[in-house]
C-alpha positions, 0 to 999 in steps of 0.5 A: 561518545561522551554522554554529556554531549548526547540527548536525554536518552530514554528506554535504551535497550541493553544489548551486547555490542556488535561489530558494525560499520557506519550505516550505508545505503539503508543498512540497519544493525538488526541482529546483535549477538544476543537478540533481534533489535527493536527498531525504532527504539520505544520510549517511556512516553505513554503516548508512544504508539509502539507502546500501545497494547496488542488490542489497541494495535489490532483495532487500528490495523483493522480500521486501516484494512477496513477503509482500504478494502472497501474504498479500493474495491469501490474503485476497482470492482466494477469489472464484475459488471463492465458489460452492464455499463457498456449497455447502460452508456451506449445510448449516450454515445459512449465508446468502450474506451470511455466506459473502461475509463470509469475504472482506469482513470480513478486508478490513476487519480489514486496516485494524486491522492497518495501524493497529496494526502501524505504531506498533509498528514505530516502537517495535520496528523494522521487521524484528521487526514484519515477521517477526511478521506473516509468521509469523502469516499463515503460521500462519493459512493453515494453520489455515484450510486445516485448518478443518472448520467455518465459524466456525474458517475465519472466525476464522482469516481474521480474524486473517489479515487483521490480519497482512496489514494490515501490507502497507498501512502497514509495507511502504510505510514500509520502501520510504520508508526505502530510497528518495529522493523523486524515485523514490518513485512508481516504487517505490510503483508497482512495489509495488502493480502487482506485487501485482495482476499476480502475483495475477492470474496466480495467480488464473487458476491457482488456479481450475484447481488448486481444480477439480482438487483441493480448496479446501484446496489454496488455503491449502496453496499460501500455506503454502508461499509464506509459509513461503519468505517467512519464511526469506527475510525472516529472512536477507535483510530487515535493519532499515531504521529509521534516525534520519537526522541533521539536514542543511543544504542551501541554508540549510534544515535537512533533517529526516526524520520517523519515518514516513520523510518529509522536511521543510525547516525554517528555522533558527528552526523547527528550533530550536523543534521539534528543539532538544534533538536538534540539541545531541545530534547535535553530540556524536555520534561515528563509527558502525560498520557492523553485523555479519551477526549484528546484521543478522539478529537478529530483535529490536531494543533498545527505546528508553527513550521507547518508550511516548511514541513509540507514543502520538505516532504515533497522535496524528500519525495522528489529527491528519492526519485534520483535513486535507481533502486526506487525506479526499479521498485516503482516499475516492478510494482507498476507493470504488475498492477497494470497487468492486473488492471488489464485482466480485470477489465476483460475477464467478464467479457471473455467469460460471458461471450466466449464461455457463456457464463451468466452475469451473476457467475462472473464473480467466481473468477476471483475465488482463486485470489483468496488462497493466493493472498494468504500464500502471498502474506505468508511468503512475503510477510511472515516468511520474509521476516524470518529470511531477512533476520537470517540474512542479517545474521549472516552479514554480521547482524546488518540488515540490507534493503537488498535482502528483500529482493530475494523474495521476488524470485518466486513471484516473478516466475508464477506471475509470468506463468499466470499471464501466459495461461490467461492469454492462451485460454482466452485465445482458444476458449473452444480448447480449454476450460474457463477454470483455466482463467480462474487458475491463471488469475489466482497464481498471478494475484499471488505474484501481484500481492507478493511484489507489492509487499516486497517492493513496499518494504524494499523502498521503505529502507533503500535511501538512508537520508530519507528512507520513508520518502521512497515508499511514496512514489513506489506505492502511489506512483505505480497507479500513474504508470500502470494507468498508461499500460492498462489504458493501451489494452483496448487498442492492443486487443483490437489489433492483436489477439488475447494471446499476443497482447498478454505475451507482450505484457509478460515480456514487459513484466519480466524486463522490469523484474530481471 
């Protein structure tokens, strides 16, 4: 490639050439003859998030995890006092299915929040949308905590679901802005696993707190934690959106898209897709580092082509749904989430009525999630990154998205075992210990977390033209499909036993993954 015809390239790594064909189906040259390649290619720009010091990265990741943990638990954690809600709203004439809707409908609405917030983050930036979502979540938990009737409570939780939906798309996008491809599974693993582990510990405490006080303290806790999150994010979560300049590595133009994912293009492909941008970048001068005031400013300037950017984001997301691989990842994560939601809706009733646990003790059901989440982070995060690099080395240094699917083998079997054990123990409580339910939930949660990490990583790479767009329907869309699955649980339990209902779930899960 003639250097005069390429853009002004910055911070290009000196790597020995490796034999590689043109990028196809999301393949990335990850391993060279000497080392693991740093993809995306970092620049000399002081505002490049990839150049952030480790402490700054850690604080940004911590802010993302903090919002995700407490907003998601505020949506999903009411299973710890579902019986209390049945008794509270029965005088208003609300059926069990309607009360269960306090959990299932906000989960579904999270998908709308996911689809709605991500394109806005391309237009306005990550930071303004993050701040908007966390402030909206804070307001809604206060409204829910002060509600005096079912309808107000329900409406507040629906809007809370919209705000929480950003954790399914915007937070992974911020993590993608900060990380290299070879370490991304680890950070996704840390993100998803920390949610499950911390949520499990909090749910144990929540059942005791609610039994000792009132269900309203469930929301006061989240008002405190989300309030802290607002302050922390305002001062310590800078804008991570960064238009990465084109770079040249081993004869390929390296291009990072708006979703934060990297592609290797030939000269001809780059000129066809990025010709105008290549010319513009040749004339760009040095960039000054942002001041503290600029970093904490809660808004960004809107680009002149904002509406086109907004529409193109939706077009890329819709186009990604033409890929069978995206549908596989979507269905695998959806049915796994649906089973998890279904179990969370019934466990307090099973423990209180069949095993005679007190309301203050039902949170102990979640203790197994803590070690399960840690194991899932190790299996599908750190260990998966090592396996992916090893597989890439075996394939001429080329990493393929399908390498991620190897990591679904163990979760597939452990998840099936957890579902069967839960159904058997719930069906015959006189023969088994309640701790069988705890064990079943723990090994299923390992499978759920591992599937979530793996399908997210797989979807982020599977479409070469717009690899990041595929992550949005997989991570956000799973809430819509899982809602339909979990919503059918109560009618299933009215017709069948716990055992038969959960065996149906098991068959559905295996069909989607195998």
